[in-house]
N, C-alpha and C positions, 0 to 999 in steps of 0.2 A: 504493500500500500504506500509505504514511504517512497519506494522507487518510482512508482507511478506519479506520485505527487511531485517528486523532483523533476521528472521528465516534463510534466505539465508546466512547471514553473519555467524550465528552460525554454520551452516552446513559447510561452507568453513573453519572456524576456527577448527572445529572438524576434518575435513578431513586432514588439515595440521598437526594437533596434532597426528592423527593416523599414518600419513605417516612418521613422525619423528620416532615414536616408531617401525614402521615396518623396518626401516633402522637399528635401534639399536638392534632389537630383536635377529638377528643371533649372534651378539657379546655377548649379555646377556646369550643366550642359551648355547653358547660355554663355557663361564666362569662357569655357573652353572653345566654343565655336567662334564667338565674336571678339574675344580678346586673346586667348591662348594661340589659336591658329594663326592670326595675322602676325603676332610677334615671332612665332617660330618660323613662319614663311619669310619674314623680313630678315631674320638671322641667316637663313639658308641662302636667300637672294644675295646677301652681302658677300658670299663666297663664290658667286657665279658671275659670268659675263652676261648679265641679263639686259638685253636691249629690245628695241621694237621688233627685231628679227625673230626673237624668241616667240612672239605671239603667233607667228606664221609657221615656223618650223618646229616649235615646241622644244628646241634645244637651247640650253644655257650652259655653256662649258664651265667646268669647275676650275676656278682660278685661285683657290685657297685664300691667302691673305693679301693678294695683289691689290684688291680694291682698298683695303686699309692702308697699305703701303703708299698707294697713290695719293690718298687724301692727306695722310700725315706728312708727306714730302711736298705737298702743294703749298706754295708761299701764302695762299689765301687762308690756309687752315689756322695759322697763328692769329691772323687778323680777325677771323670769325670767332675764335675762342675769346679773345680780348673783348670784342664787341658784345658777345653773349654775356660775359661776366659783368661788364659795365651796364648793359641794358637791364639785366636781371637785378643786380644789386641796387642800382639807382631807382628802378621802378618799385621794388619791394620796400626799401627803406622809407621812401616818401609816401607810397600808398598806405603802408601800415601806420606811419606817424600821423598823417592827415586823417586817416580813417579812425584811429583811436581818439584823436582830438574831437572829431565830429561826434563820435559815439558818446563821449563824455559830455559833450555839449547838449545833445538831444536827450540825455538821461534826466535833464532838469524838468522836462515836461512843461514847457512854456506854451502859451497859446499858439496854435497853428504848427506845433512841432510835428504832429502826424502828417500834415499836408506837406511840409518841407521835406520830411523823410521820404515821402512818396516821390517827390520831384527829384530827389537825390538818386533814385533808382533808374531814371531815364537813360543816362549813359550806358548802364548795364543792359538795358532792354533793347537798345537800338542795335540793328545788325552791324557787325564790325566793319564790313566793307562800306556801308553807308556812313558810319562815323569817320572812317578814313577819308572818304570823298569830301565830307564837310570840312574836316581839318586841313585837307590839302588846299581847299579854297581859302580858308582862313590864313594859312601860312604862306600862300603864294607870294613870291617876291614882287610881282608887278601889280596885281590888282587885289591882293589879299586883304581881308578885313583888318588883320592885326597891323600890317604895315600902313594901311590907311589911317588907322587910329594913332599909331605912333607918329605919322606924318603931321598930325595936328600940333605936335610939340616940337616939330622941326627935326625929327629923327629920320635919317635917310633909310630907304627900303633895306631891310635885312634879308639876306638870302637864306632863310631858315632851312629849306629843304635841298638846296643845291650847293651849299658850302660843306666841304668835307669836315670842317671843324665844328659846324653847328647842326648838321643833319641828325646825328645821333642824339644830341640833346633835345632837339625838337621831337624826335620819335619817342624818346623816354617820357617827355612831358605829356604827349598824347596818351601813352599807355598808362601813365599815372592817373590821368583824368578818367580813363575807363575802369581802372581797378579800385578807385576810392569807394564806389557804392558797395562792392562786395565786402571790402574790409569793414566799412562802417556798419553794414547790416549784421554781419556775423559777430563783431565785437559788441555791438549794441545788445544783441541777444544774450551774450555772455554777461554783460553788465546787469541785465535785468534779473539774472539768477543770483546776484549777490544780495544776501539779506540786509535790509536796512538796519536791523538791530545791531549788526556789527559796527556800523558807523556811529550809531548812537552810543554804544558802549565805549568806543574808542574816543569819542569826543569828550567824554568825562575825564579821560586821562590826558586830554590836550592833543590827541592825534587827529588833526584836521588838515584839510588841504593836501599838500604834497605828501605829508607823512601818512595820511589816511590812504592815499592812493598806493604808496609804496608797500605799506604793511597789510593792507586789506584788499584793495581792488586788484592789484597785480597778482598776488598769490592765488586769488579766487578765480581769475580768468586765464591762468597760465595754460591750462589744457586747451582752451579756445584759441589762445594765441598760437599754440603749436599747430593746430589745424589750419589756421589762417596763413601762417608763414609757409608751411609745407605745400599746401595747395597753391598758394600764390607763386612760389618758386617754380613748381612743376608746370603750372600754367604759363608763366612768363617765359620759361625756357623754350616752349614750343610755339610762341607767338609768330605767326607768319603773315596773316591777312593785313594787319595794321602796317607792318613794315613794307609789304609789297604795295599796298594802296598808297602809301605816302612817298616812298623813295625807290621802291623796287630793289632795295639793297645797296643802292648808290648814294651819293656819287663816289666813284673810285672805291667801291666796297666799304665805305665808311659806316654803313648801317647793315652790312652783311653779317648775319648771325648763323649759327649752326643750323637752325631750323630753316631759314630762307635758302641757305646754301644747299641743303638736302632737297628742298623743293625744286630749285633750279636744275640740279643735277638730274632729278627724276623726271620732271615734267616740262622742262625747257630743252635740256640737252638729251633727254631720254637715256641717260646712263643710269639705269635703275639699280645696278649693282653698287655704284658709288653712292647713290642717294640712300640706299639701304644701310651702307656702312656708316655714313654720317648720322643717320637716324639712330643706329645702335649706340654710337658714341654718346648721343644726346640722352638716350634711355639710361645708359650706364651712369652718366653724370647725375641725372635725376634720382636714380635709386641710391647712389652713394650719398647724396645730400640728404634725402629723406631718412634713410636708415641712421646716418650719423647724427642728424639733428634730433631725431626722436630718442636715440640712445642717450645722448648727452643730456637732453631735457629730462628723461626719466631718471637718470643718475643724479641730476641735481635735485629733483623732487625727493628721491629716496634719502638723500643726505640731509 
C-alpha cells in the first residue's frame, strides 16, 4: 500500500513538473526562434563570405576569422570605437542626469504636473526617422531654425551637421533629447515607490535636501537606476536611425559608430559577413558592460 502511495505521489509530482514546463514552453520556443536563431545565424555568417551571390547560389564559403581580421585592421575601426564610446557615454550621462532632475522635479506634484509629464513623452513616441528629419531641418546650416534664431544675436551660421568637429556633438544632443523621456519616466516610477515616512523621519534628524537624497532617495532607487543605465547603454550602442537620418555617419566618418558601420557594410556594400562580424563585436561589448555593471552594483549592495 505504501509502495502504491509512493508511486502515486511521484506521478503527481511528475505531472506538476511537466505542467510547469508546458506553460513555459511557448515562451522558450519564442525566444529560441526569434532571438536565439538570429544570433546564432549572425555568428555563423561572420565566419563566411556571405554576399548577395549567396542568395542565388546558396553558397557562402567558410573564411574563418578573415572577416574579423579585416574589420580590426581597417583604419575606420578605431574611429568607430572612439565615436561609439563618446556617443554612448555623452548620451547616457546627460540623459540620466537630466532625467533624474526632471523626475525629482515632477515628484512635487504641482498643478499641471501630469499634463507636463505627458508632453515630456512626445519625443519618445515620435518615430525616430521623423525626429531625425525634424532635427536635420533645425540644425541645417543654411536655413535651419537654430541658426536663424542665433542669427538674431549676430551669430554666424554654425555648420552643426557638416563640420567634423561639431557633427558628433550635434548627434549626441539629439539623442539626449530622445532619451530624456525614458529616463524621466522610469526614474519617476522609482521615486514614487519611496515611502514618504522615511523623509519625515529623516527630517527630524536634520536630513533634508541633498542629505535626504543621498541617504534615502538614492539607496531606494538604486535597482531602478541599474535598469535605466543598462538598458540605456545597450540601446544607445545600437542607435542607427538617428545617426543615418542626420549625418549618414559623416562627415569624414566623424559620426560613424559600430552600429552604423555594421549597417553600411551589410546593407550598402552588401558585405554581410563583415557586417555580421561588426555586429558581434557590438553584442560582445554590450554583454560585457551589462554583466560587469550588474556584478559591481550587486557587490556594492551586498557590502
